[in-house]
C-alpha positions in Angstrom: 107.5 67.8 -134.0 106.4 67.5 -130.4 108.8 68.3 -127.6 109.5 65.8 -125.1 108.8 66.9 -121.5 111.7 66.5 -119.3 111.1 65.0 -115.8 113.1 65.3 -112.7 114.5 68.0 -110.4 116.8 70.8 -110.8 120.2 70.8 -109.0 118.9 73.7 -106.8 116.0 71.6 -105.6 118.2 68.6 -104.9 120.4 70.7 -102.8 117.4 72.0 -100.8 116.2 68.5 -100.1 119.7 67.4 -99.1 119.9 70.5 -96.7 116.6 69.6 -95.1 117.6 65.9 -94.6 121.0 67.1 -93.3 119.1 69.4 -90.6 116.7 66.5 -89.7 119.5 64.1 -89.2 121.4 66.3 -87.0 118.4 66.9 -84.9 117.6 63.2 -84.8 121.2 62.2 -83.9 121.2 64.9 -81.0 117.8 63.5 -79.7 119.1 59.9 -79.9 122.2 61.0 -77.9 120.1 62.6 -75.3 117.8 59.8 -75.0 120.9 57.2 -74.6 122.5 59.3 -71.8 119.2 59.5 -70.1 118.8 55.7 -70.3 122.5 55.1 -69.1 121.9 57.4 -66.1 118.8 55.8 -65.1 120.5 52.3 -65.5 123.3 53.8 -63.4 121.0 54.9 -60.7 119.1 51.5 -60.5 122.4 49.5 -60.4 123.9 51.7 -57.8 120.9 51.4 -55.6 121.1 47.7 -55.9 124.9 47.7 -55.1 124.3 50.1 -52.0 121.5 47.8 -50.8 123.6 44.7 -51.0 126.4 46.3 -49.1 123.8 47.1 -46.3 122.2 43.8 -46.3 125.4 41.8 -46.2 127.5 44.3 -44.1 127.7 41.8 -41.1 128.6 38.8 -43.3 131.5 40.5 -45.4 133.9 40.8 -42.6 136.8 38.5 -42.9 135.9 37.3 -46.3 137.6 40.2 -48.5 141.0 40.7 -49.8 143.2 41.8 -47.0 145.9 44.6 -47.4 148.1 44.6 -44.3 150.0 47.7 -45.2 147.0 49.9 -45.4 145.1 48.0 -42.7 141.9 47.4 -44.7 140.1 44.7 -46.7 138.2 45.0 -50.1 135.2 43.1 -50.8 134.9 43.3 -54.8 135.7 39.5 -55.2 133.4 38.4 -52.5 130.5 40.5 -54.1 131.2 38.8 -57.4 131.3 35.3 -55.8 127.9 36.0 -54.0 126.6 37.5 -57.2 125.9 41.0 -55.6 127.3 43.0 -58.4 124.4 44.3 -60.6 124.4 43.5 -64.2 125.5 46.9 -65.6 128.5 46.9 -63.3 131.7 44.7 -63.6 134.4 43.6 -61.4 138.1 44.4 -62.5 140.9 42.1 -62.5 141.9 43.2 -58.9 139.2 44.3 -56.3 137.4 47.2 -58.0 134.1 47.5 -59.6 133.4 49.7 -62.6 130.0 51.1 -63.4 128.4 51.6 -66.9 130.3 54.9 -67.2 133.7 53.4 -66.4 133.9 54.9 -62.9 135.8 53.0 -60.3 134.0 51.7 -57.1 135.5 49.8 -54.3 133.8 48.5 -51.1 136.1 48.1 -48.1 136.4 48.1 -44.2 139.3 49.3 -42.2 140.3 46.7 -39.7 139.5 48.8 -36.5 136.3 50.4 -37.7 132.8 49.1 -37.1 131.6 50.4 -40.6 131.8 49.2 -44.2 132.3 51.9 -46.8 132.1 52.3 -50.5 134.2 54.7 -52.5 133.1 56.0 -55.9 135.7 57.9 -57.9 133.9 60.0 -60.6 135.7 60.7 -64.0 135.6 64.4 -64.9 133.8 63.9 -68.1 130.7 62.4 -66.5 131.2 64.2 -63.1 128.1 66.3 -62.2 125.4 63.9 -63.4 127.0 60.9 -61.7 127.4 62.8 -58.6 123.8 63.8 -58.7 122.9 60.2 -59.2 125.1 59.0 -56.2 123.8 61.5 -53.7 120.2 61.0 -54.6 120.6 57.3 -54.2 122.2 57.7 -50.9 119.5 60.0 -49.7 116.9 57.2 -50.7 118.8 54.9 -48.3 119.4 57.5 -45.4 117.8 55.4 -42.8 120.3 52.7 -43.2 123.5 54.6 -43.9 126.1 56.0 -41.5 127.2 59.0 -43.6 128.4 60.2 -47.0 131.2 62.7 -47.7 133.0 63.9 -50.9 136.5 64.9 -51.8 137.8 66.6 -54.9 141.0 67.7 -56.6 141.7 71.5 -56.0 143.7 73.7 -58.3 147.0 72.6 -56.9 146.1 68.8 -57.6 145.6 68.1 -53.9 142.5 66.5 -52.3 140.1 68.7 -50.5 136.9 68.0 -48.7 134.0 69.0 -50.7 130.8 69.0 -48.6 131.7 67.7 -45.1 129.7 64.7 -43.8 126.0 64.2 -44.3 124.6 61.7 -41.7 122.2 58.9 -41.8 119.1 58.9 -39.6 121.0 57.1 -36.7 123.9 59.6 -36.3 122.5 63.1 -37.6 121.2 65.7 -35.4 122.5 68.5 -33.4 125.2 70.2 -35.5 125.4 67.2 -37.9 123.7 67.6 -41.2 121.0 65.0 -41.9 121.1 63.2 -45.2 117.3 62.9 -45.4 117.0 66.6 -45.3 118.9 67.3 -48.6 116.9 69.2 -51.1 117.3 68.9 -55.0 118.8 72.4 -54.9 121.3 71.4 -52.3 122.3 68.2 -54.2 122.7 70.3 -57.4 124.8 72.9 -55.8 127.2 70.4 -53.9 127.8 68.4 -57.2 128.6 71.6 -59.1 132.1 71.2 -57.7 132.7 68.1 -59.8 131.9 70.3 -62.9 134.3 73.0 -62.0 137.4 72.7 -64.2 136.4 69.1 -64.8 137.7 67.9 -61.3 137.9 64.3 -60.3 135.5 63.9 -57.3 135.2 60.8 -54.9 132.1 60.2 -53.0 132.4 58.0 -49.8 129.3 56.2 -48.6 129.4 53.9 -45.3 127.0 52.0 -43.2 127.3 50.9 -39.7 127.8 47.1 -39.1 125.7 46.9 -36.1 
């Protein structure tokens, strides 16, 4: 009587195959997550550049068209940016006057009544701090010829706001003892944005441009 050959795999072999699939899956997921983060950061940089350039281009036309806050003596331009279709696709206007980027960070564009410049505040959430800060500073540097200055504040250990980097000035206002935005190196940007990564602090970067 002939024996029937048994076909198939042993339990040990199947467990080995499953272990290999598991390792490959983890690696694939990690690679996918890294690629998606890079894509989101690239999208953020492109849209931020559009928003800053729109602020620069329309700076003289915005005055008087914003939402006025008499108590704090400034007006905000979020709604007029939406009306003029100046908010890039990946960013959205909130129900009030703030714009939110594709990471959920708050942005507001404003002007104090007595000032001759228009500014943009960008509040960076701690979980995405350092990378977003680098994006913002790099984008500001690209527009150094048209900007007045940038500066940064952060939460210190007592929960109070502290000045992080001092002012970095655009081409028109830098020189002498004033640091020029155009002279920033990649290492400088990396070092100044590290403060947003220390103890996961909330950082706010302010960018402004002269109206005239």
